[in-house]
C-alpha positions in Angstrom: 35.6 39.8 72.6 33.2 36.7 73.0 33.9 32.9 71.2 31.7 33.7 67.9 33.8 36.7 67.6 37.1 34.8 68.4 36.1 32.7 65.3 35.0 35.3 62.9 38.5 36.9 63.3 40.0 33.6 62.9 38.4 32.3 59.8 39.5 36.1 58.2 42.8 35.6 58.9 43.0 32.2 57.8 40.1 31.2 55.2 40.2 34.5 53.5 42.9 34.7 51.0 41.9 31.0 49.9 38.2 32.5 48.6 38.7 33.7 45.0 37.7 37.5 44.8 35.1 36.8 41.6 33.6 34.5 43.7 30.0 35.3 44.8 29.1 33.1 47.9 30.5 33.7 50.9 32.3 30.7 52.7 30.5 32.2 55.8 27.7 34.1 56.9 27.1 35.6 60.6 23.3 33.3 61.0 25.1 30.4 60.2 27.0 27.9 63.0 30.5 27.0 63.7 29.9 23.6 64.7 33.1 22.0 64.7 31.9 18.3 65.6 31.8 14.4 65.8 29.0 12.9 64.0 27.9 9.4 62.7 25.4 8.6 60.0 23.8 5.3 59.9 21.1 2.5 58.4 19.8 0.0 60.0 20.4 -3.4 57.8 17.9 -5.1 59.7 15.1 -2.4 59.5 16.1 0.1 57.1 15.9 2.7 59.4 18.0 5.6 59.1 20.0 7.6 61.9 22.4 10.6 62.3 23.6 11.6 65.6 26.3 14.5 67.0 27.9 16.1 69.9 29.9 19.4 69.7 30.6 22.0 72.0 28.3 24.4 70.2 24.9 25.6 71.8 22.0 23.6 70.0 24.1 21.5 67.8 21.1 19.1 65.9 19.1 22.2 65.1 21.6 23.0 62.1 23.9 19.5 61.7 21.6 16.7 62.0 19.0 16.3 58.9 16.8 13.2 57.6 13.6 12.0 56.3 11.8 8.9 56.0 12.6 6.8 52.8 15.4 9.5 51.9 18.4 9.3 53.5 20.0 11.2 56.6 22.7 14.1 56.2 25.0 15.7 58.4 26.7 19.2 57.6 29.4 20.6 59.8 32.5 22.4 60.8 31.7 25.5 59.2 28.7 24.7 58.5 26.4 25.0 55.8 23.0 24.3 56.8 21.3 24.4 53.5 23.4 20.9 53.0 20.7 19.6 55.3 17.6 20.1 53.0 18.9 20.1 49.7 20.7 17.2 50.2 17.7 15.7 51.3 16.0 17.5 48.2 18.4 15.7 46.1 18.3 12.0 47.2 14.5 12.5 46.9 14.8 13.5 43.1 17.2 10.0 42.8 19.8 11.0 43.2 22.3 8.8 45.1 24.4 10.1 48.0 27.8 10.3 46.2 25.7 12.5 43.3 24.0 14.7 45.8 27.0 15.5 47.9 29.3 16.4 44.4 26.0 18.4 43.3 26.4 20.4 47.1 29.9 21.0 46.8 30.2 21.8 43.2 27.9 25.1 44.3 29.7 25.9 47.2 32.8 28.1 47.3 33.4 26.5 51.3 33.6 23.4 50.4 37.3 23.3 51.6 36.4 24.3 55.1 33.1 22.0 54.9 32.8 18.6 56.4 29.4 16.9 55.0 28.5 12.7 55.5 24.8 11.6 53.4 23.5 8.3 53.9 20.8 7.4 51.1 17.8 4.8 51.8 19.7 1.8 50.0 22.5 2.4 53.0 24.7 4.2 50.1 27.3 7.1 52.0 29.3 9.7 50.9 31.6 11.9 53.1 33.8 15.0 52.1 36.3 16.5 54.6 37.4 19.4 53.4 41.1 20.4 53.8 40.8 23.4 55.3 38.9 21.6 58.2 40.7 22.2 61.6 42.7 19.4 62.7 41.8 16.6 64.0 39.4 15.9 61.4 38.9 13.1 59.2 36.1 10.7 58.8 35.5 6.8 58.2 32.9 4.6 56.3 31.7 1.4 57.2 29.4 -1.6 56.0 25.8 1.6 55.1 27.3 4.1 58.0 29.6 7.0 58.0 31.3 8.6 61.0 32.9 12.1 60.5 35.3 14.5 62.9 36.9 17.7 63.1 38.5 20.0 65.8 39.3 16.9 67.9 41.5 16.4 70.5 43.2 13.4 69.1 42.8 11.8 65.5 41.7 8.6 66.7 38.6 9.7 67.1 37.2 8.1 63.9 38.6 4.8 64.4 37.1 5.0 67.9 33.5 5.6 66.5 34.0 3.1 63.4 35.0 0.5 65.8 32.2 0.7 68.6 29.3 1.0 66.3 30.3 -2.4 64.4 30.8 -4.5 67.6 27.9 -3.1 69.2 25.9 -4.8 66.8 23.3 -6.2 68.9 22.3 -3.0 70.6 19.1 -1.9 69.4 20.0 1.0 66.5 19.3 4.1 68.6 21.3 2.6 71.5 24.2 1.5 69.1 24.4 4.9 67.4 24.6 6.7 71.1 28.0 4.0 71.6 29.7 5.3 68.5 29.1 9.0 70.0 30.0 7.8 73.0 33.2 6.2 71.6 34.4 9.2 70.2 34.1 11.3 73.6 36.4 8.3 75.2 39.0 9.2 72.7 39.6 13.1 73.6 36.2 14.5 71.4 35.7 18.0 70.8 39.4 19.5 71.7 37.0 22.8 73.1 34.8 19.9 75.6 31.3 19.3 75.0 27.8 21.5 75.4 24.9 19.7 72.9 23.9 16.3 71.3 21.1 15.1 68.9 19.7 11.9 67.8 17.7 11.5 64.9 16.3 8.1 63.8 13.6 8.3 60.4 12.5 5.3 59.2 13.6 3.7 56.4 10.2 3.9 54.2 8.1 6.7 54.5 4.3 5.7 55.3 1.1 7.3 55.3 1.6 8.8 58.2 4.3 11.2 58.3 4.1 12.6 61.5 5.0 9.0 62.6 8.4 8.1 60.5 10.5 10.3 62.9 10.9 7.6 65.1 12.9 9.7 67.4 14.3 12.9 67.5 15.6 13.7 71.3 18.0 17.1 71.4 20.6 18.0 74.5 20.5 21.8 73.9 23.1 22.8 76.9 25.1 20.4 79.2 27.8 20.2 80.6 27.6 16.2 80.1 25.2 16.1 77.0 26.3 12.5 75.9 24.8 11.4 79.5 21.9 13.1 79.3 21.2 11.9 75.6 21.4 8.2 76.9 18.8 9.4 79.6 16.3 10.9 77.2 17.0 7.7 75.1 15.8 5.7 78.5 13.1 7.6 79.0 11.5 7.2 75.3 12.1 3.5 75.9 10.1 3.6 79.1 7.0 5.3 77.7 7.5 2.9 74.6 6.8 0.2 77.3 3.9 2.7 79.0 2.2 2.7 76.1 2.8 -1.2 75.4 1.3 -1.7 78.3 -1.9 0.6 77.7 -2.5 -1.1 74.5 -2.6 -4.2 76.8 -5.1 -3.1 78.9 -7.0 -2.3 75.8 -6.7 -5.9 74.5 -7.7 -7.2 78.5 -4.4 -8.3 78.5 -3.5 -7.2 82.2 -0.8 -9.7 82.8 1.1 -8.1 79.5 -0.1 -4.5 80.6 1.5 -5.6 84.0 4.8 -6.2 82.4 5.3 -3.6 80.3 4.6 -1.3 83.2 6.7 -3.2 85.2 9.7 -2.7 81.9 9.0 0.9 82.1 9.2 2.0 86.0 12.5 -0.2 85.7 14.2 2.3 83.6 12.4 5.1 85.0 11.6 4.5 88.7 11.2 7.6 89.6 8.9 9.0 87.2 5.7 9.0 89.5 3.2 9.3 86.4 4.0 5.9 85.2 3.5 4.2 88.4 0.3 6.3 88.7 -1.5 4.9 85.2 -0.2 1.6 86.4 -2.5 1.8 89.7 -5.2 3.3 87.4 -4.6 0.4 85.2 -5.2 -2.1 87.9 -8.0 -0.5 89.3 -10.1 -0.6 86.1 -9.2 -3.9 85.9 -10.6 -5.4 89.5 -7.0 -5.2 91.0 -7.7 -2.5 93.4 -6.1 -3.7 96.8 -3.1 -4.1 94.2 -4.3 -0.5 93.1 -4.4 1.2 96.9 -1.0 -0.1 97.3 0.6 1.1 94.8 -1.4 4.6 94.6 -1.1 5.6 98.7 2.9 6.4 98.3 2.2 8.5 95.1 -0.4 10.7 97.1 1.7 10.7 100.2 4.5 12.5 97.8 2.5 14.6 96.0 -1.0 15.1 96.4 -2.2 16.8 93.4 -2.6 13.0 92.0 -5.6 12.7 94.6 -7.5 15.1 93.1 -6.4 14.1 89.8 -7.8 10.6 90.4 -11.5 12.5 91.5 -11.1 14.0 88.0 -11.2 10.6 86.2 -14.5 8.6 86.7 -16.4 12.2 85.1 -14.0 11.1 81.8 -14.6 7.5 82.0 -10.9 7.0 82.9 -11.4 5.4 86.3 -14.2 2.9 85.9 -14.3 1.7 89.6 -17.8 1.6 91.4 -18.2 4.8 94.0 -17.3 2.5 96.8 -13.7 1.6 95.5 -13.3 5.6 94.7 -13.9 6.7 98.2 -11.9 4.0 99.3 -8.9 5.4 97.2 -9.5 8.7 97.8 -9.2 7.4 101.5 -6.0 6.5 101.3 -3.9 8.3 104.0 
């Protein structure tokens, strides 16, 4: 009997007696995840951006627990998860309801409210949280200024307080890193009694724009890992590195070579083993008539992976490398 079958048997034994025989809605469906977990919903008071982040001993927890929409709000739905709470909760917020009104409406129509744990945060920073009386211990929640933390099936009862303290004490961190620090504090306080498997971080804009495809500022998921929070933090650092890369490219377009170099160096410092970052840094230098500096950077790249030399041959055709023929030959002749 696998883990999911054991949970279903547990549900039948413990929870079925509490379901009214006249109820037409099921408390649990086999397609729903049993995402017992800890999570945070928060709004950055400086920018208005909103985040929802989670870790659990469950596969791909981000596909079930975390939901968000720019200019609307974020939702975390967990424990015996009702995934419809995500989209329905956001729709209720979008219709003009407050976080509390939206949560009340979701729970009013849910026969499984006693086994749910839900947190909703709206674009104004108001939060509403529910921990059902039949959530598995240790279970609890704690609200603060424009944030809420919630957890169930934890090893200890100190997880929510640890999360809240970490979030409040790390106000100087960038918003996403501050949210991740709260998750890390939860794990340090004992975390999920079953262990760990997956994590997710979603950050959306406080106000929607005319380019909704850009309104998800960060969307990172670790679906299966022995150390999901460490991997999530690594992915966040990698994203920050690429932000510096993009800023460097923009500086090149503006003919700001010193600014480009600063940005590229910042990117490489965050992710020193990424050959591509070093490669495009070198190509940008070559395009700005700094071929000797480019050669110095390209030589170890070509040595480590000769495919980059092959790619370099193809760049002049599409205008991505604008050196003279003599300089191109010099680049390609690197040992």
